[in-house]
PASEBA-1860 file (N, C-alpha, C; in nm, 3 decimals):
! residues 85
1> XXXXXXXX> 6.131/-9.808/12.290/6.080/-9.686/12.323/5.971/-9.699/12.368 ~ 5.936/-9.600/12.501/5.827/-9.592/12.624/5.735/-9.509/12.559 ~ 5.604/-9.620/12.536/5.507/-9.555/12.472/5.379/-9.529/12.601 ~ 5.395/-9.548/12.720/5.322/-9.543/12.818/5.336/-9.632/12.941 ~ 5.300/-9.587/13.041/5.324/-9.674/13.176/5.222/-9.665/13.255 ~ 5.188/-9.683/13.388/5.141/-9.708/13.503/5.243/-9.681/13.625 ~ 5.226/-9.607/13.736/5.304/-9.611/13.828/5.208/-9.646/13.922 ~ 5.223/-9.728/14.062/5.120/-9.703/14.172/5.189/-9.704/14.293
9> XXXXXXXX> 5.159/-9.697/14.391/5.209/-9.719/14.505/5.159/-9.732/14.635 ~ 5.199/-9.782/14.754/5.142/-9.855/14.894/5.227/-9.777/14.990 ~ 5.165/-9.676/15.071/5.173/-9.642/15.181/5.210/-9.738/15.299 ~ 5.244/-9.687/15.369/5.308/-9.792/15.555/5.179/-9.852/15.589 ~ 5.085/-9.770/15.580/4.906/-9.836/15.589/4.853/-9.899/15.533 ~ 4.905/-9.928/15.441/4.825/-10.012/15.303/4.749/-9.952/15.197 ~ 4.740/-9.822/15.224/4.663/-9.725/15.155/4.710/-9.729/14.976 ~ 4.652/-9.771/14.895/4.696/-9.775/14.741/4.711/-9.643/14.697
17> XXXXXXXX> 4.759/-9.633/14.584/4.752/-9.501/14.470/4.779/-9.563/14.363 ~ 4.677/-9.518/14.231/4.712/-9.509/14.097/4.793/-9.374/14.115 ~ 4.958/-9.332/14.109/4.981/-9.195/14.080/4.969/-9.131/13.953 ~ 5.010/-9.225/13.831/5.031/-9.194/13.703/5.007/-9.274/13.610 ~ 4.886/-9.220/13.519/4.907/-9.334/13.416/4.918/-9.269/13.274 ~ 4.988/-9.310/13.180/4.967/-9.265/13.040/5.040/-9.329/12.899 ~ 4.938/-9.281/12.840/5.013/-9.367/12.688/5.007/-9.272/12.599 ~ 5.064/-9.268/12.484/5.097/-9.169/12.381/4.919/-9.171/12.317
25> XXXXXXXX> 4.936/-9.042/12.275/4.763/-9.026/12.242/4.766/-9.089/12.145 ~ 4.822/-9.154/12.049/4.815/-9.203/11.900/4.777/-9.327/11.962 ~ 4.802/-9.422/12.099/4.732/-9.534/12.148/4.619/-9.527/12.242 ~ 4.571/-9.384/12.226/4.494/-9.439/12.286/4.337/-9.488/12.253 ~ 4.207/-9.503/12.325/4.116/-9.595/12.286/4.155/-9.723/12.222 ~ 4.294/-9.805/12.260/4.303/-9.953/12.199/4.333/-10.018/12.295 ~ 4.297/-9.975/12.437/4.323/-10.087/12.522/4.473/-10.094/12.610 ~ 4.522/-9.994/12.573/4.674/-10.022/12.617/4.654/-9.963/12.750
33> XXXXXXXX> 4.606/-9.836/12.769/4.592/-9.795/12.949/4.484/-9.896/12.974 ~ 4.402/-9.955/12.949/4.339/-10.039/13.042/4.393/-10.124/13.067 ~ 4.528/-10.210/12.988/4.618/-10.353/13.055/4.710/-10.258/13.160 ~ 4.779/-10.163/13.140/4.869/-10.118/13.247/4.782/-10.090/13.360 ~ 4.672/-10.044/13.365/4.571/-9.995/13.482/4.561/-10.153/13.557 ~ 4.515/-10.255/13.450/4.490/-10.345/13.525/4.596/-10.448/13.583 ~ 4.708/-10.392/13.478/4.842/-10.481/13.624/4.905/-10.420/13.715 ~ 4.881/-10.274/13.702/4.886/-10.216/13.833/4.787/-10.241/13.959
41> XXXXXXXX> 4.669/-10.271/13.933/4.561/-10.292/14.077/4.604/-10.417/14.042 ~ 4.643/-10.519/13.992/4.657/-10.674/14.031/4.745/-10.662/14.127 ~ 4.903/-10.533/14.097/5.002/-10.552/14.231/4.917/-10.503/14.325 ~ 4.872/-10.364/14.326/4.807/-10.327/14.460/4.728/-10.445/14.564 ~ 4.671/-10.554/14.428/4.593/-10.657/14.528/4.674/-10.682/14.591 ~ 4.756/-10.786/14.469/4.866/-10.920/14.552/4.944/-10.864/14.647 ~ 4.969/-10.684/14.682/5.069/-10.638/14.765/4.962/-10.589/14.892 ~ 4.862/-10.625/14.877/4.759/-10.621/15.009/4.698/-10.475/15.005
49> XXXXXXXX> 4.726/-10.375/14.876/4.661/-10.259/14.923/4.531/-10.221/14.928 ~ 4.496/-10.162/14.968/4.337/-10.096/15.046/4.325/-9.934/15.010 ~ 4.141/-9.928/15.003/4.132/-9.800/14.962/4.226/-9.725/14.860 ~ 4.216/-9.767/14.772/4.300/-9.761/14.635/4.235/-9.593/14.557 ~ 4.352/-9.531/14.547/4.287/-9.429/14.501/4.386/-9.313/14.423 ~ 4.269/-9.274/14.308/4.358/-9.204/14.214/4.333/-9.036/14.205 ~ 4.408/-8.980/14.176/4.415/-8.810/14.140/4.391/-8.786/14.004 ~ 4.290/-8.681/13.974/4.301/-8.630/13.876/4.305/-8.459/13.846
57> XXXXXXXX> 4.420/-8.437/13.768/4.426/-8.312/13.806/4.320/-8.226/13.718 ~ 4.287/-8.099/13.798/4.172/-8.043/13.699/4.210/-7.978/13.575 ~ 4.124/-7.980/13.474/4.179/-8.002/13.345/4.183/-8.097/13.264 ~ 4.205/-8.237/13.401/4.239/-8.325/13.277/4.034/-8.490/13.340 ~ 3.969/-8.394/13.296/3.831/-8.467/13.318/3.788/-8.548/13.197 ~ 3.864/-8.521/13.127/3.826/-8.595/13.026/3.870/-8.790/13.043 ~ 3.947/-8.755/13.127/4.009/-8.939/13.138/3.907/-8.965/13.269 ~ 3.808/-8.870/13.335/3.707/-8.981/13.400/3.597/-9.076/13.425
65> XXXXXXXX> 3.532/-9.108/13.237/3.478/-9.203/13.193/3.596/-9.339/13.180 ~ 3.738/-9.292/13.178/3.800/-9.416/13.159/3.836/-9.481/13.323 ~ 3.803/-9.388/13.377/3.804/-9.457/13.526/3.724/-9.522/13.585 ~ 3.596/-9.444/13.558/3.461/-9.456/13.591/3.439/-9.646/13.532 ~ 3.491/-9.672/13.432/3.486/-9.862/13.368/3.532/-9.916/13.456 ~ 3.633/-9.870/13.558/3.683/-10.001/13.648/3.637/-9.943/13.817 ~ 3.502/-9.855/13.823/3.448/-9.857/13.929/3.479/-9.720/14.031 ~ 3.549/-9.663/13.964/3.598/-9.548/14.039/3.534/-9.410/13.980
73> XXXXXXXX> 3.529/-9.321/14.057/3.409/-9.221/14.059/3.496/-9.099/14.145 ~ 3.414/-8.927/14.110/3.470/-8.844/14.187/3.431/-8.865/14.327 ~ 3.489/-8.813/14.447/3.408/-8.784/14.541/3.417/-8.718/14.658 ~ 3.537/-8.654/14.628/3.559/-8.480/14.695/3.633/-8.387/14.579 ~ 3.617/-8.265/14.632/3.708/-8.167/14.539/3.831/-8.146/14.692 ~ 3.939/-8.109/14.628/3.980/-8.086/14.703/4.092/-7.954/14.673 ~ 4.048/-7.847/14.773/4.059/-7.713/14.730/4.222/-7.642/14.755 ~ 4.336/-7.600/14.696/4.445/-7.539/14.752/4.470/-7.389/14.696
81> XXXXX> 4.480/-7.293/14.802/4.482/-7.208/14.759/4.617/-7.148/14.637 ~ 4.576/-7.057/14.577/4.681/-7.030/14.478/4.818/-6.951/14.548 ~ 4.930/-6.964/14.538/5.027/-6.905/14.563/5.039/-6.788/14.531 ~ 5.078/-6.685/14.576/5.126/-6.525/14.552/4.976/-6.455/14.527 ~ 4.825/-6.539/14.634/4.742/-6.460/14.625/4.703/-6.390/14.735
END
């Protein structure tokens, strides 16, 4: 049974991205997310990824302290017009 995952990608210019990281709620705080994140970061480094970014959706700010432990912090706000407005 799948209990967590981390998905990373590198584009044609070498820009890396952590696209998604998830662990089941009952597994959080047990180091599993950090292990998955570390494995993705190691893969990105091996494959020459640079300028690695992580997008966090509005409403999911509680994950920011997790990423800050690895040296990541918010740098910009990306605003998008609501559809139908």
